[in-house]
C-alpha positions, 0 to 999 in steps of 0.5 A, a space after each residue: 332734516 325737517 319734514 323727514 320721518 324718523 327711521 330707526 328699524 331694529 335691523 334694517 339690512 337682509 344679510 345681517 338680520 339673516 346671520 343672527 336670525 339663523 345662528 340664534 343671536 337674535 330670537 325670532 320673536 324679539 326680533 318680531 317684538 321690535 320689528 312691531 314697535 317700529 312698525 307702529 310708530 312708522 307705518 301710520 305715516 308712510 303708509 306702505 302697507 294694505 291694513 291688516 287687522 293682528 297682523 303681529 300675532 299672525 306673525 309670531 304664528 308663522 313664526 313660532 312654526 318656523 321655528 318648530 320646524 328648524 329648531 337647529 340652527 344648522 339647518 335653518 333655511 337662508 332666509 330663516 324670519 326674514 319679513 318680506 313686504 308684498 305688492 298687491 298684485 302678487 298672489 299670496 295663500 291667505 290673503 286677499 289681492 285687489 291690486 290697489 284697486 276698488 274691484 271684488 277680491 273674489 274677481 281676481 283670485 288666483 294661485 300664489 304667486 310662484 316668488 312668493 311660494 319661493 320666498 316661504 320655502 327659503 323661510 321668509 315671513 309675508 309681513 303682509 302687502 303693499 300698496 300699489 297703484 291701481 293694476 301697477 298703472 299710475 293711480 297713486 295710493 296712500 303711501 308717502 315717501 319715507 324720507 319726506 312725507 309730503 312728497 310721492 314714493 314712486 310707483 307703482 310699487 309704492 308700498 315696497 319702496 318705502 317700507 324698504 326706506 322706512 325700516 319696516 322690512 329688509 326685503 319687499 316684492 315689486 314689479 316694473 312695467 315701465 319704471 316702477 321698481 327703479 324709480 321708487 327706489 331711487 326716490 325712497 333711498 334702496 337698492 330697487 333691482 329689475 332682472 332680465 326679462 322673465 328671469 323672475 317667475 311672473 306666474 301668480 302675479 296680476 299683469 299689467 302688459 305680459 310684454 313688458 311686466 318684470 318681477 323686481 325686488 327692493 333691499 337696503 344695500 346691494 349685499 342683501 340683493 344678492 342674497 335675495 337674487 341668488 334665491 330667486 332669479 332662475 339660473 342664478 350663477 354665483 359670480 366671482 370678482 371681476 375687473 372693473 367695469 366700464 361704464 357708458 353714458 348714453 349721450 342722445 334725446 334719452 339723456 335729455 329727459 332728465 331734469 337740470 337738478 337730475 343731470 346736475 347730479 348724475 355728472 357729479 356721481 360720474 365724476 366721483 367714479 371716474 375719481 375711483 378709476 371707473 374708465 367711463 365712456 360717452 356713446 350716442 345711443 337712442 338717437 329715435 328715443 321717442 318712437 322707442 316711448 311711442 311704441 311702449 305706450 302702444 304695447 302697454 296699452 293694448 296688452 293691458 286692454 286685453 288682459 282687463 277685457 273681461 274685467 273692465 266690461 263688467 266694472 268699468 264703473 270702479 276703474 280710476 280714470 287713468 287706468 280706464 283711459 288706458 284701457 279704452 286707448 289700447 282696446 282701439 290700438 292698430 294690430 300693425 302698430 302693436 306688432 311692431 312695438 311687440 318687435 321693437 323690444 328684440 331690436 331695442 335689446 340688440 342695438 343697444 348690446 351691439 353698442 356695448 360690443 362696439 364700444 366695449 362697455 359692460 354697463 349702461 349708466 344714467 339716471 334712475 329718473 329724471 330727479 327727486 322725488 316730485 312733491 305732493 301725492 297725485 302723480 307718482 313721477 316720470 318712469 321716462 328713466 327706466 322705459 327703454 330698459 324695461 323694453 329691451 328687457 336689459 337687467 337693471 339696478 337703481 343704487 342710492 347715491 346722495 341727497 338733494 338740498 331737501 334732503 330727498 334721496 338720488 340714486 344712480 341707475 346701472 344697466 347690464 347685459 342680458 341675462 348678465 345679471 350676476 355680473 350687473 349686481 357684483 359690479 353694482 356691489 364695488 359702485 355702491 362701496 364708491 358712492 357710499 364714500 362719497 355720503 350716499 
């Protein structure tokens, strides 16, 4: 497809890569040589990573230490040698954290994020910090869509999604406060997973809105996501294959936020799932969606203003205009509105769960974004299709579901029950197989 970035990674899926590295059929140092070649060819176009001098020299040192620690393949940890991209709002020992901002790194420093430590303990190698919008809000960085460089990769986890989409790493960390995992995953043609609220620790991550922030993951496929989630999600229980889930389309003003392209594609995907034997219901939901969206923005602005109060007072001139506008508005938010917005999270979760119970539904399904990635890099696209699932804290995943006529990826968003992430990912694995058969 004209304009696409050529992406031939040495090994792009996490499960295959780890199997080869752990049993020694693929040398870790030889793999890093291949990855460096690919990285050198693709990263200048995609710009997914925060620049780092001597990146691969550092990686080789880390790899040698890992090999010395685990010379016996039988004892190697579950992510032995896997290179991981880390969104630059996660603190990582030995790396500055600037969160896509111009603030001094010394001001933002903090202890290493718990999820990063967990990845290292599982044998992962930190490939580097990935680009984020400023403080995980809307001001975009330089990252480009790996399928069409003139289009946005989405935000705020732009670098992480693009890194996996370009084959630069098989696993990356992101966060979602409105739609910053699911949307960029769809735009970049990868799998993005947002767990139930706080099932992956937020410790050591610069917050935007603590009541809405979720740590999320990017992989190339659902099998890789299951592997990573099993190591990082608290109290993970391996899910046995279950009966085929019943799916629900949330009819109403929420679904009307999708574009004509998005709806046409979504209906085509629904048809493919129905042909594959899935039972699909249409359920009236979220009739008050405009109020849901408004209270989300109220809560986000208020909490962001509180998080940034001291930094903004000292460095307001260094903030992007969009971020400054958010913080200024949040500082003036009425307490009554904020309290109502915070309470609304549980209310929405309960309302959506009640509808699932009433109609015998296992997962909601919806477009992961209004349409394909918009052209241009000044905007990261609209996160509206992800907002209610973030506010409610329900687990969600975006699975690749084909391309539009311009070769831009499109996806399918699946949303599960509260704290039933294992069931959601197991169901997504089967749905992914159906969509791949259809050319996704």
